[in-house]
BAKOL-993810 format. One line per 4 residues: number of its first residue (from 1); their letters; for each residue x, y, z of N, C-alpha, C, O, CB. Coordinates in steps of 0.05 Angstrom, whole numbers. Each point is the difference from the previous one (the first is absolute). Glycine has a CB too. Example, Ala and Ser with C-alpha at 12.3 -4.5 7.8 and 13.67 -1.06 7.14 Angstrom:
1 = as = 264/-114/156/-18/24/0/18/24/0/21/0/13/-59/-23/12; 31/44/-39/16/24/1/-15/22/14/10/22/4/14/-35/-47;
END
This chain:
1 = mdgg = -760/1259/1091/16/12/21/28/-21/4/-1/-24/4/-46/48/20; 69/-9/-26/22/-15/8/-2/-13/25/-6/14/20/29/13/-46; -17/-51/28/2/-14/25/30/-3/10/20/7/-13/-63/-31/1; 42/11/38/25/-4/9/16/25/9/-10/18/14/8/-56/-43;
5 = naqa = 27/37/20/15/22/9/8/17/-29/19/16/-2/0/-44/48; -36/21/-65/4/16/-24/-1/28/1/-20/8/12/4/-44/-33; 33/57/10/-6/24/7/-27/9/-18/-5/-10/-22/57/19/36; -68/11/-1/-25/5/-15/7/16/-21/20/14/2/-49/-16/36;
9 = ldlf = 15/2/-62/5/15/-23/-22/26/0/-23/-1/-7/42/-46/-20; -9/62/33/-15/28/6/8/18/-22/23/-1/-8/-22/-3/59; -15/17/-60/5/27/-22/-16/24/9/-23/1/8/28/-33/-50; 13/54/38/-12/17/10/-21/15/-22/-21/11/8/63/-11/26;
13 = ilni = -33/1/-62/-23/6/-18/-5/-21/-24/19/-7/-14/-8/57/25; -35/-60/-14/-2/-17/-23/-23/17/-15/-21/7/10/35/-57/13; -7/55/-47/-13/9/-21/-13/-14/-14/12/-18/-12/14/42/13; -53/-22/-4/-15/-16/-22/-9/16/-24/-16/19/3/-1/-49/33;
17 = tltl = 26/23/-59/-9/22/-21/-28/-19/-14/1/-23/-10/57/52/-2; -82/-12/15/-26/-5/-10/-1/-1/-26/-7/-19/-14/-9/37/47; 25/7/-42/0/9/-33/23/18/-4/13/8/19/-64/-9/-25; 57/6/-18/14/22/-12/-12/17/-18/11/17/-14/20/-43/20;
21 = rctl = -55/23/-4/-17/21/-12/0/25/17/-1/0/25/-26/-34/-45; 27/58/3/0/24/22/-13/19/-16/-5/-2/-24/47/-4/51; -49/29/-9/-14/25/-7/18/18/-14/-5/13/-20/-23/-16/57; 53/2/-25/19/16/-6/27/-14/-23/3/-24/-6/-20/46/59;
25 = kckl = 30/-4/-60/22/-10/-24/27/16/11/10/17/-16/-48/-22/-34; 48/2/68/20/10/14/27/-5/-12/7/-23/-3/-35/18/38; 44/24/-41/27/-3/-16/19/-22/16/9/-21/-8/-11/73/-11; 6/-40/41/16/-22/21/-10/-18/14/13/-7/19/12/35/-14;
29 = caad = -52/-40/-8/-14/-21/10/20/-19/13/16/-9/-16/-53/16/-17; 39/-15/59/16/-17/14/-12/-29/-8/15/-19/2/-4/56/37; -31/-39/-45/-15/-24/-3/7/-15/-30/-5/-24/-7/-34/46/41; 51/1/-51/3/-5/-26/-32/-3/-18/-3/-13/-21/53/-11/38;
33 = viry = -63/34/-8/-30/1/-11/1/5/-31/-14/-12/-17/-5/33/62; 38/0/-49/1/12/-28/15/-16/-22/-1/4/-24/-2/38/48; 16/-61/-10/17/-19/-16/-21/-23/-20/8/-10/-21/33/15/65; -68/-11/-34/-14/-18/-8/-15/16/-25/-5/24/-1/3/-51/50;
37 = dkap = -5/8/-69/-18/8/-22/-29/-7/11/-21/11/-5/58/-20/-35; -33/-11/56/-32/-9/9/11/-5/29/15/-19/4/-43/-9/-50; 21/43/62/3/-1/33/-11/-32/12/-20/-12/-5/9/71/7; 30/-64/11/-11/-30/10/-22/1/25/3/16/18/47/-37/-31;
41 = hftk = -70/5/12/-22/1/20/-6/-27/5/-5/-17/-17/-14/61/4; 19/-49/43/1/-23/10/-32/-10/11/-14/16/12/69/-4/-1; -62/-31/-16/-33/-10/4/2/-3/31/21/-3/13/-34/-29/-63; -14/34/61/-2/-4/31/6/-24/7/12/-3/21/-46/32/-16;
45 = efif = 29/-56/-23/7/-22/8/31/-6/6/10/-12/19/-50/3/-42; 53/22/-3/29/-3/5/16/14/23/20/-9/11/-25/3/-58; -10/34/54/10/10/26/-9/-13/22/17/0/18/-14/40/-35; -23/-51/22/-5/-20/23/21/-20/0/14/-2/20/-61/7/-22;
49 = nvid = 51/-21/-20/18/-20/4/31/11/7/16/-15/12/-48/-14/-45; 39/51/26/22/19/2/5/1/33/20/-10/12/-33/41/-59; -9/-16/59/-4/2/28/3/-24/15/17/1/18/-45/33/-27; 17/-56/5/1/-22/13/26/-13/-5/7/-16/18/-54/15/-20;
53 = rcfe = 63/3/-18/26/-10/-1/19/14/12/20/-14/7/-32/-3/-42; 12/45/40/10/11/12/3/-5/36/20/-2/14/-32/26/-60; -12/-24/51/1/-11/27/5/-26/7/-2/-7/23/-23/37/-19; 32/-46/-24/9/-29/6/28/3/5/11/-16/14/-46/-10/-41;
57 = ivdr = 51/48/13/27/-5/-1/11/21/27/18/-3/16/-16/-10/-77; -21/33/57/6/24/23/-13/-1/25/-24/-4/0/30/34/-35; 6/-26/55/-11/0/28/-18/27/6/-24/0/6/67/-30/10; -28/52/-19/-16/22/8/11/26/-15/24/1/-6/-35/-24/53;
61 = verf = -5/42/-53/3/22/-19/-8/27/21/-23/2/9/10/-34/-59; 30/49/54/-5/24/12/-24/18/-20/-23/5/6/78/-8/17; -40/10/-48/-25/14/-14/-5/-14/-24/17/-2/-17/-8/47/34; -35/-55/-19/-11/-15/-25/-8/18/-21/-22/10/2/7/-46/26;
65 = qlsg = 31/43/-51/-14/22/-14/-16/-11/-28/8/-20/-13/31/56/34; -58/-23/-27/-11/-6/-23/4/27/-20/-5/23/8/-29/-58/18; 40/30/-43/11/22/-25/-1/-6/-27/-7/-22/-9/38/35/37; -24/7/-42/-3/-5/-27/29/11/-17/23/-5/5/-80/9/3;
69 = gepl = 47/10/-29/-20/17/-11/-19/13/17/5/10/22/0/-37/-56; -23/28/25/-29/11/20/-16/-26/17/-20/-10/-11/8/52/-33; 20/-52/69/-16/-21/6/-27/2/1/-14/-19/-4/49/7/24; -46/40/-13/-29/4/1/-14/-5/-27/-25/-1/2/34/34/34;
73 = lhkd = 3/-39/-64/-11/-4/-21/-11/-29/0/-16/-9/-17/44/46/-3; -17/-51/40/-2/-33/-6/-29/-3/11/-7/7/23/61/-27/-15; -72/9/-28/-27/-2/4/-5/-18/28/-18/7/15/10/-2/-70; 22/-23/59/0/-12/25/17/3/26/6/-17/16/-21/-8/-49;
77 = fnai = 22/48/33/13/10/15/-10/-4/29/18/-3/17/-5/30/-54; -42/-27/46/-11/-2/24/6/-28/5/11/-5/22/-46/41/-25; 30/-60/-18/5/-26/11/25/-10/5/2/-22/13/-37/17/-32; 61/22/9/23/-7/7/7/12/28/19/-10/13/-10/5/-60;
81 = vqka = -25/28/55/11/7/25/-14/-17/24/8/0/23/3/49/-44; -35/-63/11/-12/-20/16/16/-23/3/3/-11/22/-43/28/-35; 52/-26/-14/22/-23/3/26/10/20/9/-11/20/-23/-6/-73; 19/33/46/26/7/24/-5/4/23/19/0/15/2/19/-40;
85 = lsys = -48/-14/35/-3/4/30/-8/-31/9/-11/-3/22/-6/61/-22; 21/-79/-16/-5/-23/11/29/-10/12/3/-21/13/-45/13/-46; 64/26/28/28/-4/16/3/22/10/21/11/-3/1/-40/-22; -42/40/40/7/28/17/17/-3/22/14/18/9/-54/-1/-20;
89 = erfg = 37/-43/22/19/-2/26/30/-7/-10/17/-5/17/-59/-15/15; 49/21/-58/23/-2/-10/15/21/-11/22/-3/-10/-40/-32/6; 5/59/6/9/24/-8/-7/25/15/-23/2/10/24/-24/-49; 17/40/40/-2/26/20/-27/14/-12/-21/2/14/78/7/-4;
93 = nigi = -55/0/-36/-18/16/-15/-7/-5/-30/16/-14/-13/-1/44/45; -35/-20/-44/-4/-1/-28/6/27/-13/-16/18/4/-18/-53/3; 57/39/-24/5/24/-8/-13/5/-28/10/-14/-18/30/13/47; -57/16/-35/-12/8/-26/10/28/-6/0/21/12/-43/-50/-4;
97 = ftng = 53/21/-34/16/24/-19/-19/9/-21/-10/-16/-15/58/-3/19; -52/48/-5/-18/12/-16/20/22/-9/20/6/12/-68/-19/10; 38/24/-47/12/22/-14/-20/26/2/7/21/-10/20/-55/-24; -50/32/47/-20/19/2/-13/10/-20/-6/24/0/27/-17/30;
101 = tiap = -29/-27/-52/-13/4/-21/-27/-17/4/-19/6/-15/63/3/-13; -48/-29/47/-24/-10/7/-4/0/26/18/-8/16/-18/-16/-52; -29/35/47/-1/-4/25/-11/-29/9/-13/-13/-16/9/63/16; 9/-61/26/-11/-25/4/-36/-1/4/-15/17/9/67/-26/13;
105 = gqdl = -56/-13/-31/-32/3/1/-13/-3/26/13/-10/18/-14/-7/-61; -20/23/47/-13/-2/28/1/-32/12/-2/-9/23/-32/53/-37; 36/-57/-10/-8/-31/9/28/-10/11/1/-18/17/-41/7/-57; 62/22/29/27/-7/14/3/10/24/10/-13/19/10/11/-56;
109 = idqi = -30/29/39/1/13/30/-17/-19/19/10/-12/20/-8/66/-38; -24/-56/11/-21/-23/22/17/-24/3/3/-10/22/-56/21/-41; 66/-23/-5/11/-25/6/25/1/24/4/-18/16/-19/6/-70; 29/34/54/22/3/17/-14/8/27/11/-5/21/25/19/-59;
113 = lsfg = -52/-5/36/-15/10/29/-10/-26/15/3/-7/23/-22/55/-44; 6/-62/0/-15/-21/11/20/-23/10/-10/-20/11/-31/32/-45; 68/-11/30/20/-18/6/8/8/33/11/-16/16/8/11/-72; -25/24/61/4/9/27/23/8/10/0/7/24/-28/-31/-19;
117 = hrdk = 52/25/-19/22/8/10/16/17/-24/15/-8/-18/-16/-34/53; -8/70/-29/13/16/-22/27/1/-2/10/3/-22/-44/22/25; 52/-29/19/28/0/-1/7/-20/-20/22/2/-10/-17/14/57; -19/-36/-53/12/-14/-21/2/4/-26/9/-18/-15/-19/-5/41;
121 = fkfy = 2/51/-36/1/13/-20/17/20/1/9/7/22/-47/-21/-30; 47/28/-16/13/22/-3/0/8/-29/14/-14/-15/13/3/55; -40/28/-51/2/13/-26/24/20/-2/4/17/17/-54/-23/-22; 63/3/-16/25/11/-5/-11/23/-30/-7/-9/-23/45/-43/47;
125 = ishy = -38/77/-19/-11/13/-22/22/16/-12/8/20/12/-54/-19/7; 57/-7/-44/15/21/-11/-8/24/-16/-7/-3/-23/30/-32/26; -21/54/8/-16/27/-11/15/15/-19/19/14/8/-42/-9/35; 16/-6/-72/13/14/-20/-7/28/-9/9/12/-19/-4/-55/7;
129 = gnis = -20/50/30/-15/27/-8/-24/-1/-15/-19/-13/8/60/32/-7; -42/-5/-23/-27/-1/-12/-4/-28/-16/-23/-8/-3/23/61/-1; 18/-64/-6/-4/-29/-6/-8/-23/14/-5/-22/-10/31/39/-11; -27/-10/49/-8/-17/22/-30/14/7/-4/14/19/58/-27/0;
133 = nkad = -73/7/-39/-23/19/7/-19/-12/17/-20/13/5/24/10/-44; -2/-44/47/-16/-14/18/13/-3/38/-10/-10/19/-6/-18/-73; 40/40/50/19/-4/24/-18/11/26/-6/-14/20/55/21/-50; -57/22/27/-14/15/20/-21/-20/11/-2/-7/24/10/54/-47;
137 = ecie = -24/-56/2/-28/-13/4/10/-23/17/-12/-5/21/-15/18/-66; 52/-31/35/2/-22/16/7/6/28/-10/-14/18/21/-10/-57; 6/44/45/6/5/27/-25/10/19/-2/-6/24/48/16/-43; -63/5/7/-23/6/15/-17/-25/8/-11/-2/22/11/46/-46;
141 = llka = -2/-63/5/-15/-23/4/16/-21/23/-13/-13/16/-7/19/-69; 49/-6/52/11/-13/20/2/9/29/-1/-13/21/21/1/-59; -19/39/33/2/18/25/-28/-5/14/0/-4/24/34/42/-44; -56/-36/6/-25/1/12/-9/-35/9/-19/-5/16/6/57/-48;
145 = agip = 24/-67/22/1/-26/10/20/-12/21/-1/-22/11/-15/20/-53; 34/21/45/24/-6/21/19/-23/-11/14/-11/17/-46/24/24; 33/-21/-66/18/-18/-8/26/17/-4/0/23/-8/-34/-55/-13; 56/17/30/24/14/-1/10/5/-28/-2/-18/-16/11/-1/59;
149 = yevk = 2/40/-51/16/10/-28/20/14/3/2/12/21/-36/-11/-41; 50/1/4/27/12/-6/2/14/-24/3/-13/-21/14/-19/45; -17/63/-25/4/13/-28/29/8/-6/12/14/16/-60/5/-13; 57/-28/-23/27/12/-12/-4/15/-25/-11/-6/-21/36/-32/38;
153 = iyhg = -14/65/-6/-2/23/-15/17/-1/-28/25/-1/4/-33/26/41; 2/-26/-67/16/-3/-18/-3/25/-23/4/-3/-24/-4/-50/39; -7/73/-6/-1/22/-13/9/27/10/3/4/24/-33/-30/-40; 35/45/0/10/23/14/29/1/5/13/-15/-13/-56/17/32;
157 = dnqh = 56/16/0/23/6/3/10/-19/24/24/-2/4/-32/52/-25; -9/-62/37/10/-23/24/-12/-26/-6/-16/-12/15/18/46/23; 8/-44/-63/-6/-27/5/8/-21/11/24/-1/5/-34/16/-30; -1/-32/31/6/-27/18/24/-12/-11/0/-7/-23/-49/-5/34;
161 = fdgw = 75/8/8/21/-8/-8/12/17/-22/18/-11/-14/-34/-31/31; 9/66/-22/13/21/-18/-7/-8/-27/12/11/-19/27/-2/49; -58/-27/-35/-8/-9/-29/8/-31/-4/7/-15/19/3/65/-38; -13/-59/-9/8/-26/-5/27/1/-8/15/19/-3/-58/-34/-8;
165 = idyg = 50/-17/5/28/-5/-5/-2/-16/-23/-19/-15/-2/37/18/49; 0/-1/-66/0/-14/-24/17/-26/1/25/2/3/-33/41/-26; -5/-66/20/15/-25/8/14/-9/-26/10/-23/0/-45/8/39; 35/28/-59/13/-5/-26/-10/-17/-16/-20/-12/10/54/21/7;
169 = nyky = -28/-15/-40/-12/-17/-20/9/-25/-4/-1/-11/-22/-6/48/2; 18/-50/42/10/-30/4/25/-3/-20/4/-20/-13/-54/-1/25; 65/42/-13/27/1/-15/16/-18/17/0/4/24/-3/45/-45; 20/-70/11/20/-10/21/19/19/5/10/13/-19/-16/-56/7;
173 = qnys = 14/45/36/17/20/14/32/-1/5/15/18/6/-59/-17/14; 51/-31/-26/24/-7/7/12/5/27/24/6/0/-22/-1/-44; -12/-5/63/4/3/26/25/-21/13/-4/-24/-1/-50/41/0; 72/-10/10/15/-20/22/-18/-11/19/-21/10/8/60/15/-11;
177 = edsl = -26/-52/12/-16/-10/19/-6/15/23/-23/3/9/38/-40/-25; 13/50/29/-4/17/22/-20/18/-5/-16/2/19/59/-8/-8; -46/21/-32/-20/22/-7/-28/-16/6/-15/9/17/46/20/-57; -38/-52/26/-25/-8/1/-4/-5/29/-20/9/12/17/-26/-58;
181 = idmf = 23/2/58/-6/-1/35/-3/22/11/-18/-2/17/41/-32/-9; -14/58/-10/-3/24/14/-21/10/-10/-11/12/18/52/-3/-8; -55/-7/-32/-22/9/-12/-25/-13/13/-19/11/10/45/-2/-53; -22/-35/40/-23/-15/11/-7/7/30/-22/5/9/35/-42/-41;
185 = knca = 15/36/48/-7/1/31/-11/30/3/-17/2/18/58/-37/1; -37/56/-32/-4/28/4/-30/4/-16/-11/22/3/68/-6/1; -69/-33/-19/-24/4/-16/-20/0/24/-1/-17/17/17/-7/-65; -33/48/46/-27/5/16/-15/-24/3/-8/-9/21/3/54/-37;
189 = vnri = -1/-58/-9/-13/-25/5/2/-21/15/-16/-11/15/13/25/-43; 32/-21/20/13/-15/17/6/0/29/3/-19/15/8/19/-54; -11/26/44/2/3/25/-19/-9/24/6/-9/22/15/39/-45; -48/-26/10/-23/-2/13/-5/-33/-4/-21/-7/10/2/61/-18;
193 = ggiw = 32/-73/-4/0/-22/-2/-13/-9/-24/-10/-22/-3/15/21/47; -4/23/-63/-9/-2/-28/-34/-3/-3/-15/-12/14/64/-12/-25; -53/38/-9/-30/3/-5/-7/-30/-22/4/1/-24/-3/64/28; -9/-84/6/2/-25/-12/-29/4/-20/-22/5/8/51/-35/37;
197 = scry = -22/28/-67/-23/2/-23/-6/-29/-10/15/-19/-6/3/68/-13; -51/-48/19/-7/-25/-10/-12/5/-26/-22/11/0/15/-30/44; 17/13/-69/-9/2/-25/-1/-25/-14/16/-18/6/1/61/-6; -37/-47/-19/-1/-26/-16/6/-23/14/13/-16/-14/-1/39/-23;
201 = gelh = -17/-30/62/3/-22/12/27/-5/8/8/-23/6/-45/8/-28; 53/39/22/25/-2/10/3/18/23/-16/18/2/32/-31/-45; 3/10/61/2/18/24/32/7/0/16/-18/7/-59/-5/22; 51/50/-37/27/14/0/2/13/25/-20/5/13/22/3/-60;
205 = rctr = 24/-2/55/6/14/15/0/34/-3/2/16/19/19/-62/-12; -24/51/-33/-1/30/-8/-17/-5/-26/0/-20/-14/49/41/34; -65/1/-24/-16/7/-23/11/-1/-24/-10/-10/-20/-11/34/45; 48/-10/-24/17/1/-28/2/-30/-7/-1/-7/-23/32/52/32;
209 = sasg = -28/-60/9/13/-30/-7/-27/-13/-14/2/-13/-21/36/6/67; -60/11/-33/-23/-12/-16/-6/16/-22/-6/-14/-19/-13/-6/57; 19/45/-44/-6/7/-27/20/0/-19/-7/-2/-24/-22/25/43; 51/-22/-12/30/-1/-17/-5/-32/-15/1/-2/-25/40/34/66;
213 = mdlk = -48/-55/-24/2/-25/-10/-23/-6/-20/1/-13/-21/22/0/63; -44/26/-32/-26/-8/-14/0/18/-27/-13/-7/-20/-16/-7/67; 42/36/-45/5/20/-25/20/-12/-24/-1/4/-24/-5/36/59; 28/-56/-18/17/-17/-14/19/24/-9/8/3/-23/-41/-45/8;
217 = mipr = 40/57/36/21/22/-2/26/-6/20/22/10/-2/-63/24/-9; 31/-53/30/26/-12/11/-2/-31/2/-21/-13/1/29/56/26; 18/-54/-26/-4/-28/-4/-19/-11/27/-3/11/22/55/-16/-52; -63/-22/19/-17/-10/23/16/-20/12/7/-20/-12/-52/30/-9;
221 = vkdd = 51/-3/48/16/-17/21/-16/-11/16/-11/15/15/45/10/-15; -40/-51/3/-21/-13/16/11/-2/29/-16/-8/17/-3/-19/-58; 42/32/49/11/5/28/-10/21/12/4/2/24/34/-19/-35; -53/38/-4/-4/30/12/-27/0/2/-10/21/8/47/6/-28;
225 = yisl = -55/-49/15/-28/2/6/-14/-22/6/9/-22/-9/-8/55/-16; -19/-32/38/-24/-31/5/-15/-1/-20/-10/21/-8/0/-19/55; 7/-25/-60/-26/-5/-16/-20/-15/15/4/-23/8/21/22/-49; -48/18/44/-16/-6/22/-14/-28/-4/-3/-15/19/-4/67/-11;
229 = feni = -2/-60/-36/-8/-23/-2/15/-23/-9/-11/-21/-5/-21/45/1; 58/-21/3/16/-23/-4/-2/-21/13/2/2/24/20/22/-35; -24/-48/0/-9/-25/15/22/-12/16/12/-20/-6/-44/11/-29; 37/24/56/22/-13/15/-10/9/32/-12/20/4/56/-17/-48;
233 = pier = -35/-22/66/-7/5/22/2/24/13/23/10/-3/-17/-48/0; -24/52/19/-2/20/13/25/8/15/9/22/-2/-55/-33/2; 58/-8/16/25/-1/15/21/11/-20/17/16/7/-31/-58/23; 13/33/-54/21/4/-15/-3/32/-15/17/14/-9/-13/-70/3;
237 = qkek = -29/60/9/-4/33/-10/12/20/23/14/20/-4/-65/-31/-23; 42/1/53/8/16/22/35/3/-1/12/22/1/-59/-41/29; 58/-4/-32/31/2/-1/9/17/-20/17/17/4/-13/-60/11; -15/39/-41/6/19/-24/-2/32/12/16/18/-2/-39/-57/-36;
241 = lrri = -2/40/51/-4/30/9/17/8/18/7/23/-4/-50/-24/-3; 56/-11/29/19/4/18/32/2/-20/19/14/5/-54/-44/39; 32/19/-58/27/5/-19/3/28/-14/19/15/1/-22/-65/-11; -22/52/-3/-8/32/-9/8/20/19/17/17/-4/-57/-32/-18;
245 = mskq = 24/12/46/2/17/21/32/6/3/5/23/7/-50/-42/16; 63/3/-28/25/3/12/19/10/-20/23/5/6/-33/-41/25; 1/39/-57/19/8/-22/12/25/8/-13/14/15/-11/-37/-50; 46/30/26/12/24/0/-6/19/-20/10/22/2/21/-44/19;
249 = ylta = -49/15/-45/-10/15/-16/-13/-14/-23/8/-23/-5/24/53/21; -47/-22/-27/-22/-11/-21/16/8/-35/14/20/-5/-69/-7/48; 48/-34/-63/5/3/-25/-11/26/-9/16/15/-11/-14/-63/5; -25/57/8/-10/28/-3/18/26/7/0/21/-12/-42/-46/21;
253 = ckyc = 60/16/16/17/29/3/18/4/-17/9/24/-2/-13/-25/43; 14/-19/-58/13/3/-16/-13/21/-26/16/11/-15/2/-58/36; -34/50/-22/-20/10/-17/-16/30/7/-13/14/-15/10/-67/7; 9/59/36/-12/19/9/15/25/2/24/-3/4/-49/-29/15;
257 = sgdf = 16/56/-20/18/23/0/14/5/25/19/16/-2/-47/1/-29; 23/-28/55/15/0/23/-5/26/19/11/4/21/21/-33/-48; -49/43/15/-8/28/11/-24/-3/25/-5/19/15/17/2/-67; -25/-44/53/-22/-8/19/13/2/31/16/-19/5/-41/-15/-44;
261 = gtgd = 22/48/58/1/-3/27/31/4/5/8/-9/22/-51/-24/-18; 65/46/-22/22/-3/6/12/25/10/24/5/-3/-25/-40/-26; -19/52/42/9/28/7/-2/29/-14/-17/2/-18/43/-33/33; -11/51/-9/-10/26/-8/10/3/-31/-5/22/-11/8/-1/62;
265 = kqkr = 9/-40/-65/6/-1/-27/-21/-4/-17/0/9/-23/39/-23/34; -60/-3/0/-24/-2/-20/-9/21/-10/-2/19/14/-10/-51/5; 5/33/-46/-18/23/-18/-28/-8/5/-9/-23/0/44/32/-41; -47/14/46/-30/-4/0/-16/11/-21/8/22/-7/-3/-24/52;
269 = ypaa = -23/-4/-56/-16/7/-21/-30/6/9/-9/-12/19/40/-15/-48; -49/47/14/-24/3/9/-21/-21/-3/-4/-11/-23/19/52/16; -29/-48/26/-14/-28/0/-24/1/-21/-13/21/-4/24/-30/57; -15/-11/-64/-24/-9/-18/-2/21/-25/-22/8/-8/-7/-29/52;
273 = eqik = 51/27/-53/-3/10/-27/-9/-15/-17/8/-23/-2/22/47/9; -47/-15/-21/-18/-20/-20/9/2/-31/6/20/-13/-49/-13/46; 42/-30/-40/9/-6/-27/-27/5/-22/-20/-13/1/58/-24/20; -33/55/-38/-23/10/-19/-7/-22/-16/-18/1/-17/32/46/13;
END
């Protein structure tokens, strides 16, 4: 924790990617799962180290998210949840994201109940209709156990957020400086303080930044992210995080469609359209 008069480093959302393996193959996947020939998958030991390192740098997180891909595919998911709970006083709740194709096992339900504070957990279920063939079972299990959950309906005529958004194909957009600043200021992700994305041992302010750099589709700009395991003092990591938090835009913004969170002009697409 920061001492003295140093400003606390609090994040609203910190998203830990456990795996990019998934049960679906969605055309406009925001996690870029479909861009990988072999989906990255992170070991339990690596994820444990990532969690430890994040909480050495960050003081508090409101929503500590475990996501994928489909995170319930990870064979060590329960152990990862237990590891996260060792920092339970440092976050508001654990958000577990699932596409409704896998129901949580009774062992996970029992683990959550044994912790004694169900409000420390929240499942976020994206319901894509028939392809989310375990969504209803998942809802019933959570309801019966009294575990908080939220269902986002992504099928039919009244889809959550009116459907999905196309972030673009990482094409350089040639925006002006003023346009980049305005776009970043109005981006829905940025307005909530960023969905800080932790992948590959790196902490990025935006998932597009993390994926784009890993896929070599945008330039790797070290000033835009924290390399968690870089051999430098933690205080320097904290200072760098503060600098990133104060940025007016990211390199990734130059390669974004600019449609995310910028008002009524956003075009929406049917969610979870499957690639054959």
